[in-house]
C-alpha positions in Angstrom: 118.3 -110.2 68.6 118.7 -107.3 71.4 117.6 -107.8 75.1 115.7 -104.5 76.3 113.0 -104.1 78.7 111.0 -101.0 79.6 110.4 -100.0 83.3 107.0 -98.1 83.3 105.7 -96.4 86.3 101.9 -95.9 85.7 99.0 -93.9 86.6 100.5 -91.0 85.5 98.2 -88.8 82.9 100.4 -88.2 79.4 100.2 -84.4 78.3 102.1 -82.4 75.5 102.5 -82.6 71.8 103.8 -85.2 69.6 104.5 -85.9 65.9 103.9 -88.6 64.4 106.4 -91.0 62.8 106.5 -91.8 59.1 104.1 -95.2 58.2 106.4 -98.2 58.9 103.8 -100.3 56.6 104.5 -97.6 53.6 108.3 -97.5 54.3 108.9 -101.3 53.8 107.8 -101.4 50.6 108.7 -98.0 49.0 111.8 -100.0 50.0 111.9 -103.0 48.3 110.4 -100.6 45.4 114.1 -98.7 45.3 115.1 -102.1 43.2 113.3 -101.3 40.6 115.6 -99.0 39.1 119.4 -97.9 38.5 119.0 -94.6 39.3 119.3 -93.1 42.8 116.1 -92.6 45.0 115.4 -90.5 48.0 113.3 -91.3 50.8 111.9 -88.7 53.1 110.4 -89.5 56.7 111.2 -92.9 57.4 110.6 -94.0 60.8 114.1 -95.0 62.6 112.8 -98.3 63.5 114.2 -102.0 63.7 111.9 -103.3 60.4 113.0 -100.5 58.4 117.0 -100.6 59.7 116.6 -104.7 58.9 115.2 -104.0 55.3 118.2 -101.8 54.5 120.2 -104.1 55.7 118.9 -106.8 53.2 119.0 -103.9 50.5 122.2 -103.2 50.8 123.2 -107.0 50.8 121.8 -107.1 47.3 123.9 -104.7 45.8 122.3 -101.4 47.2 124.2 -98.3 48.4 122.4 -96.9 51.1 123.1 -93.2 52.5 121.5 -91.6 55.4 121.7 -88.1 54.3 119.4 -86.2 56.7 117.0 -86.6 59.4 114.7 -89.6 58.5 116.2 -89.5 54.7 118.2 -91.8 52.8 119.5 -92.2 49.2 119.3 -95.5 47.9 120.9 -96.1 44.4 121.2 -99.5 43.1 122.9 -99.5 40.0 123.0 -103.4 39.7 121.9 -106.4 42.0 124.6 -108.7 43.0 122.6 -111.0 44.5 119.3 -113.1 43.9 118.9 -114.2 47.5 117.8 -112.8 50.4 119.7 -113.4 53.4 118.2 -116.1 55.4 119.1 -114.4 59.0 117.7 -110.8 57.6 114.7 -112.3 56.5 113.5 -114.3 59.4 113.3 -110.8 61.1 110.7 -108.8 59.3 107.7 -110.4 57.3 108.1 -107.7 54.4 111.5 -109.3 53.3 108.5 -111.1 51.4 108.0 -107.4 49.2 111.4 -107.9 47.8 109.8 -111.1 45.6 108.3 -108.8 42.8 110.9 -106.0 42.4 113.6 -108.7 42.1 111.6 -110.8 39.5 111.0 -107.6 38.0 114.7 -107.0 37.9 116.4 -110.2 37.4 114.0 -112.5 36.6 114.8 -114.9 39.9 114.7 -114.8 43.6 115.7 -117.0 46.3 113.2 -116.4 49.2 113.8 -117.5 52.6 110.6 -118.2 54.6 109.8 -114.2 56.3 109.6 -114.3 59.7 107.5 -111.3 61.6 104.9 -111.2 64.4 103.9 -114.3 65.2 99.9 -113.7 65.0 98.3 -117.0 63.3 98.3 -118.7 60.0 100.3 -116.2 57.2 100.2 -118.4 54.3 102.0 -116.7 51.3 99.5 -118.6 48.8 97.9 -115.2 47.4 101.3 -113.9 46.9 102.8 -116.6 44.6 99.1 -117.4 43.0 99.2 -113.9 41.4 102.7 -113.8 40.6 102.2 -116.8 38.9 99.9 -115.3 36.8 102.4 -113.0 35.5 104.6 -115.6 34.4 106.7 -116.8 37.4 107.5 -120.2 38.3 107.6 -121.0 41.8 109.5 -124.1 43.8 109.4 -125.1 46.9 111.8 -126.7 49.3 114.2 -125.0 52.1 113.7 -121.8 50.2 111.1 -120.8 47.5 113.0 -120.3 44.1 110.7 -118.0 42.2 111.8 -117.0 38.3 110.6 -115.8 34.9 111.9 -115.3 31.6 109.6 -112.5 31.2 107.0 -111.3 32.9 103.6 -110.8 31.3 100.7 -108.4 32.0 97.3 -110.6 33.0 93.9 -110.1 34.8 94.6 -110.8 38.5 91.8 -111.5 41.2 93.6 -112.1 44.2 92.2 -114.8 47.0 92.2 -112.6 49.6 92.2 -108.6 50.1 96.3 -108.7 50.9 98.2 -106.0 51.3 101.7 -107.5 50.8 100.2 -109.3 48.1 99.2 -106.5 46.5 102.3 -104.5 46.6 104.4 -107.3 45.3 102.0 -107.8 42.4 101.7 -104.0 41.9 105.9 -104.3 41.9 106.2 -106.9 39.2 103.7 -105.4 37.1 105.2 -102.0 36.4 107.9 -103.6 34.5 105.9 -106.3 33.2 105.0 -106.1 29.2 101.7 -105.1 28.9 98.4 -104.5 31.2 98.1 -106.0 34.1 94.5 -105.5 36.3 94.5 -106.2 40.2 91.0 -107.0 41.8 90.3 -107.5 45.2 93.1 -105.5 45.7 94.2 -104.0 48.9 93.6 -100.0 49.0 94.8 -98.9 52.5 97.0 -96.1 52.8 100.3 -97.4 52.7 99.4 -99.1 49.5 98.1 -96.1 48.0 101.7 -94.3 49.1 103.6 -97.0 47.3 101.3 -96.5 44.3 102.7 -92.8 44.4 105.9 -93.6 44.7 105.8 -95.5 41.3 104.1 -93.1 39.9 106.6 -90.7 40.4 109.0 -93.1 39.2 107.4 -93.4 35.7 104.8 -96.1 36.3 101.6 -96.1 35.0 98.7 -97.0 37.6 95.4 -95.6 37.6 92.6 -96.6 40.1 95.0 -95.6 43.4 93.0 -95.6 46.3 90.2 -98.4 44.8 90.4 -102.3 44.9 90.9 -102.8 41.1 94.1 -101.6 40.2 95.2 -100.7 36.5 99.0 -101.0 36.0 100.5 -100.0 32.2 104.1 -102.2 32.2 106.8 -100.0 31.5 110.6 -100.7 29.8 112.2 -99.1 32.5 111.5 -96.6 35.9 113.8 -94.0 37.0 114.8 -92.3 40.3 112.2 -90.0 42.4 112.5 -88.0 45.6 109.4 -89.1 47.8 108.3 -88.5 51.1 106.6 -91.4 53.1 103.1 -90.4 54.5 102.2 -90.5 58.3 101.5 -93.8 60.3 97.9 -93.9 61.3 98.8 -96.8 63.3 101.1 -95.1 65.3 98.4 -92.3 65.6 95.6 -94.6 66.7 98.0 -96.1 69.4 98.7 -92.6 70.8 95.1 -91.8 70.9 94.4 -94.7 72.5 97.5 -94.0 75.3 96.2 -90.4 75.8 92.4 -92.1 76.6 93.6 -94.5 79.0 95.8 -92.5 80.8 93.3 -89.4 81.1 95.7 -87.8 79.1 95.8 -84.6 77.2 97.8 -84.8 73.6 97.9 -82.9 70.2 99.4 -85.4 67.6 101.0 -83.4 64.6 101.1 -84.6 61.2 98.2 -87.1 62.1 96.8 -87.3 58.8 93.0 -87.0 60.0 91.6 -88.1 56.6 92.8 -91.8 57.4 91.1 -91.8 61.2 87.6 -91.6 59.9 86.6 -95.5 60.9 89.2 -95.4 63.2 87.1 -92.4 65.0 84.2 -93.8 64.6 85.5 -97.2 66.7 87.0 -95.1 69.3 83.7 -93.2 69.5 81.9 -96.7 71.0 84.1 -96.6 73.8 83.2 -92.5 74.2 86.7 -91.0 73.2 86.8 -88.2 70.6 89.2 -85.6 68.9 89.3 -82.2 67.4 90.8 -81.8 64.2 93.0 -79.0 63.3 94.5 -79.3 59.7 96.7 -81.8 59.6 97.1 -82.4 63.7 94.3 -83.6 65.9 93.8 -83.2 69.7 92.9 -85.8 72.3 91.6 -84.0 75.2 91.9 -85.1 79.0 88.0 -85.0 79.3 86.8 -87.5 77.8 83.4 -89.9 78.3 84.9 -93.2 78.3 81.7 -94.6 78.6 80.9 -97.3 76.1 77.9 -96.7 73.7 75.1 -99.1 73.3 73.6 -99.8 70.2 70.6 -97.9 69.1 68.8 -100.9 70.3 70.5 -101.2 73.5 72.4 -104.2 72.8 76.4 -104.4 73.7 78.3 -102.9 70.9 81.0 -104.5 68.8 84.3 -103.5 67.2 85.7 -105.6 64.8 88.2 -104.9 62.0 87.9 -105.2 58.1 90.4 -104.4 55.4 90.4 -100.7 54.1 88.5 -98.2 55.0 87.1 -100.8 57.9 88.4 -100.5 61.5 92.3 -101.2 61.4 93.3 -105.0 62.6 96.5 -103.6 64.1 94.6 -101.2 66.3 92.0 -103.5 67.6 94.2 -104.7 70.3 94.7 -100.9 71.6 90.9 -100.3 71.1 90.7 -103.5 73.6 93.3 -102.5 76.1 91.2 -99.0 76.2 87.9 -100.7 76.8 89.4 -102.0 80.1 89.3 -98.4 81.2 85.8 -97.5 79.7 82.7 -97.8 81.7 80.5 -100.6 80.6 81.0 -103.7 78.4 81.9 -104.1 74.8 82.7 -107.0 71.8 86.3 -107.0 70.6 86.2 -108.8 67.3 89.5 -109.5 65.8 88.5 -111.3 62.4 91.8 -111.5 60.4 94.5 -113.3 62.8 93.2 -116.2 65.2 96.5 -115.5 67.5 96.4 -111.7 68.3 94.5 -112.0 71.5 96.1 -114.6 73.5 98.3 -111.4 75.4 94.6 -110.8 77.0 95.2 -113.4 79.9 98.2 -111.1 81.2 95.5 -107.8 81.2 93.2 -110.5 83.0 96.4 -110.7 85.6 96.7 -106.7 86.0 93.0 -106.5 87.2 90.9 -106.4 83.6 87.8 -107.9 83.3 87.9 -109.6 79.9 86.5 -113.1 78.7 88.3 -114.5 76.0 85.4 -116.2 73.9 87.4 -118.3 71.3 90.8 -117.1 69.7 88.9 -114.5 68.0 86.3 -112.3 70.4 86.9 -111.2 73.7 84.0 -109.4 76.0 85.5 -106.5 77.8 83.8 -104.9 80.5 85.2 -101.9 82.2 86.1 -99.9 84.2 89.3 -102.1 85.7 91.5 -100.6 88.1 95.2 -102.4 86.5 97.7 -103.2 88.8 101.2 -103.4 87.7 102.5 -106.7 86.5 105.7 -108.1 84.5 104.7 -108.5 80.7 106.3 -110.2 77.5 106.0 -108.7 74.3 104.7 -111.4 71.4 104.0 -108.6 68.5 104.4 -104.8 67.5 100.6 -104.2 68.3 100.3 -106.6 71.7 102.9 -105.2 72.8 102.0 -101.6 72.6 98.7 -102.7 74.0 100.6 -104.1 77.0 102.4 -100.4 77.2 99.5 -98.6 77.4 98.1 -101.1 80.1 100.9 -100.6 82.3 100.7 -96.6 81.7 97.4 -96.8 83.2 98.4 -98.9 85.9 98.8 -98.3 89.5 102.5 -99.5 90.4 105.6 -100.5 88.6 105.2 -102.7 85.3 108.5 -104.5 83.5 108.1 -105.5 79.5 110.4 -107.9 78.2 111.1 -108.5 75.0 110.3 -104.6 73.7 112.6 -105.6 70.5 108.9 -106.2 69.3 107.6 -102.8 69.9 110.3 -101.4 68.7 110.1 -102.7 65.0 106.8 -100.7 64.8 107.4 -97.2 67.2 110.3 -94.8 66.7 112.5 -93.7 69.6 109.5 -94.9 71.5 111.0 -94.5 74.8 112.2 -90.8 74.3 108.9 -89.4 72.7 106.7 -90.8 75.7 108.8 -89.3 78.4 108.7 -86.1 76.7 104.9 -86.5 77.4 105.8 -86.6 81.4 105.5 -90.7 81.1 108.0 -92.3 83.5 109.6 -95.4 81.6 113.1 -96.1 81.3 114.7 -98.8 79.2 116.9 -101.3 80.8 115.8 -100.0 84.4 115.5 -102.7 87.7 112.1 -104.7 87.1 109.7 -105.2 90.4 110.9 -108.4 92.6 
């Protein structure tokens, strides 16, 4: 794993224009879905990030031919799948390696799946994936590897025991080539799930209920190739909104897909943050209230996450660090992952006034004057939260293990430098 570090001079408002990258959480299942056909697939607007590169390496190991044919544009062709085992050294790098189970079962009837890697943000069992695939006729054996096999996939009525994005995507990719009809209830409906559905439809799949929590799939004998564009990453957009607000910056974000930001806008409004929309772009002005808004009854407000269309879990850490710069008190409640808030001790060390009530809840009172510090990124979103804290802190900060951040954010240092950020990669840390 590469060893890089960011060195950041904080206290500088960011200004300028930036284009949102392609959605990481769309790119990974769409890459997996290229295994469902023996015809070429062109994917556009793929973000150049570590997770995408690892997924491409896995596809190559399975027999795919991959060509980069333009900026953020790849042509993938899997005439035949030559390997049923996902390479363990690659699987351990990304959680999304689990997404290859559905396509490999649909195309080959068997997959050897090492335990997937990814962010360490609490318990992330695979039971929902396996229970749903078993409904389609899959046999599951566990050991050092999970061995999944099926003589024939058959459609079924499936009720997911949790609204899991990746489990929904896995079942979808298996069901499109299964015999008969599959109905998936309690399905996830995030924009990236909708992106995968639209890609599969463009390949000839028959999917009804896209955007809802009930998906009906009529199985097909085969799928064709396609030319598909990945949607914008609304998680990155949310991070940039937080970065603009915390640094008192003035940023225009192009290709921001404002239709995906409605709940995020309600959440950020509780911190006194707003933005203006023009077509597909949004503008976060320098003049922000940055004052926490009490409830109608005068109580401390709460920002909590929920499955789509609720406030995104991936933006909770961003909202928390921005709250340190807003006047007032707010409760941040992360419901979904019990280890996602353990980075707040680093923010407290920088001067933030935070009470960590338990693994899921933190009370934040601001504004706090943050001081530069030495930090370590534990995962993608907490790493970005630390970067935002460093950007609005006084003095120099050093962030180690930035590989974790770059798994989710494309060309981050160069793009932030274009907004006036004083950030370098592999600079000298404070002594």
